[in-house]
N, C-alpha and C positions, 0 to 999 in steps of 0.2 A: 717557829715561823710556819704559818700555814700557807701553802701554795695552792692556788686554785687555777685549774686549767679550764678555760672557757672555749668550748667548741661550737661549731656551727650547728644549730638545732634545725635540721631540715624538717619541713612539714611533710606529712604523709601524703604520698601520691595515691591516686585512685583512677579506676578506669574512666570515670566520668569527667576527668580533667580535660579530655579532648573528645569531642563528639563529631560524628559525620552523618549528615542528613538526619539529625535528631537522635542518633543511636550512639551510645558510649563505645569506647574502644574495647577490644577483647582482652587486653593485658597491657602492662607497662613495665618499664625497667628504669631504675634510677631512684633518686638523683645520683649521678655519678660524675666525678671530675674528668673522667675519660670519655671521649678523646679530648685531649687539651688542644690539639690542632683541629681547627674548624674547617679545614679544606674539605670539599666534597669527597675527594678520594680517601681521606683519613676516616671520615664518617662512614663511608661505604665499607672500608676495610674493617672497622670496628664492628659494624653490624654483622659482617660475615665471619668474624672470628668466634672462637669458642670461649665466650665470656661467662664468668661465674654468675649464675642466676638467670642467664639468658635462655629463653625457651621458645624463640620465635623462628628458629631454623636459619637457613642461609640462602644463598643465591639472590641477594638483594642488589638492585641497581639504584644508584642515586638518580633521582628524577629531576627535581627542581627545587630552588631555594628562593625564599623571599626575605631579604634583609633591607628592603627599601622603604617600608612603611605603607600607610593606607592610601596615599595618593598615587602610588605606582603599583604595577604588577609585573611579574616575570613569566616568561614562557620557555618551554623546552619541547622538543619533538622526540617522541618515543613510539616505536612500532607503528609509524605512520599516523600518529595522533599528536596534536598539539595540546599540551597541558599548560594552562595559564593560572598561576597562583597569586593570591593576594592575602596578606595578613597584616594586622596592625603591630608594627614593631616598636611602638612607643609605650604600650600599655604594660601595667605591672601584674595583671591577672587578678587583682583583688579590688573590690569584693565580687565584681560581676565579670563573668567570662566575656571575652571579646570574640568577634566573628572572623573566620577565615573562609575563603571561597576558592573553589577549583572549577574552572571552565575547560571543557574538552571540545576540540574541533576535529572532525574526521577529514583528513586531507585526501583520502582516496575512498570514495563510497563503494567502489567495486572490489575492494580488497579487505579481507578480515585482518585485524579485529574491527568491528563496527560498533557504533553506539546503539544500544547500551551493551556493556561488557562487564566482566567481573575481574577483580584483581585483589591481591594482598598488598597492603602498604603499611609503611611505618611513618609516623609523624615524629620528627626530631625537633625538640626545642632547646635552645641554648640561651642562658642568661647568667650574668655574673661569671662564676667559674664552674657552673654545673650544667649537666645535660639531662634530658629526660626523653625516653622513647615510648611511643604508644603504638600498639599493634592492632591493625584492622584486618580481619580474616575474611576473604572471599566476599568482598563488598561489591554491590552493583554500582557502576559508574554511568551517569547520564551526561548530557551536554552541560548542564549547570548543577553544581553541587555546593553545599555549604555546611559549615560546622562551627563549633565554638572551641575555644582553648582558654585554659586558666593555668597560670604558673603557681604551683604549690611547692616550690622549693625556695630557699633563701640563699643569699650571697654570703661572703665572708663577714660582712657587717651585720648579719642576722636580719637583713631586710629582703623583702621580695624584690628581685631585680627586674629591670626592664628586659624585654625580649630582644635578643641580639639577632638571631636568625631562626627561621621556621622552615624546615626542610621536609621533603617527601621522598622516601625510598620505595621502590616497587618491585614486585615479582609476580609470576604466574598470571599474566594478563591473558584472559581467554574470552573468546566470543560467546555470545549466548547469555547475556546478563538479563534478558527480559523476554517477554512473550510477544513483542511487537514486530516480529519478523514477517515480511511480506511473502506470501506463498509463491513458489516458483510457477511459471507459466504451465509447465507440464502437469503439475499438481492440480492447477485450476482446470486444465483440459480434461483430466481424468475425472475430477469432481463433476464437471459439466456433463460428461458422458454418462456418469452414474445417474444423474438426475434425468437425463434423456431416457435411459433404460427404464427407470421407474415410471416415467410418463407413458411409454409404450406398453408396459405391462398393465398399467391401470386401464388403458384404453381397450386392451384385449379382454380384460375381465368385464368391462362395461358392455362390450359387444356380445 
């Protein structure tokens, strides 16, 4: 009697499964059945644990989850900033990636961090009984951001599952994500004084 064991044949993941502002992730982990508990606290604990094959460090904070679908979005406040996330939770990721969006609002313009800023973040996707994590290192965050996602793992029926929840975990949020900072008034004053000095020097030479 020949006994055949049929296992779940997971498709291979790649950095390009999830993009952010047109750029692929820096790395991925999965597919993995853990954590089986999909509570934000369990996912955060899993991300910060010493997992086999995990090379994205620790100090992750769970930021925001979308499990509502395309018609709704969800928001969370972190470090004085409001992050609003939307992702399509009905798609199966095949054959065309779908879009996820992240909008950020600065609740206090006088306090850092300010837009734009940089941060590390993890994208976590859950579908069927599997999880996949995608790592983004030191990415610049503006007011409006967008990316794509594609499920490249299968469920126990060997089919690509629908997306159950799409989560973002974050760490190392720092000011200075761009070069659009407005000069301080003192800097402008010194700059103006320098120009004035050049003008006086030029007049003396002409005299």
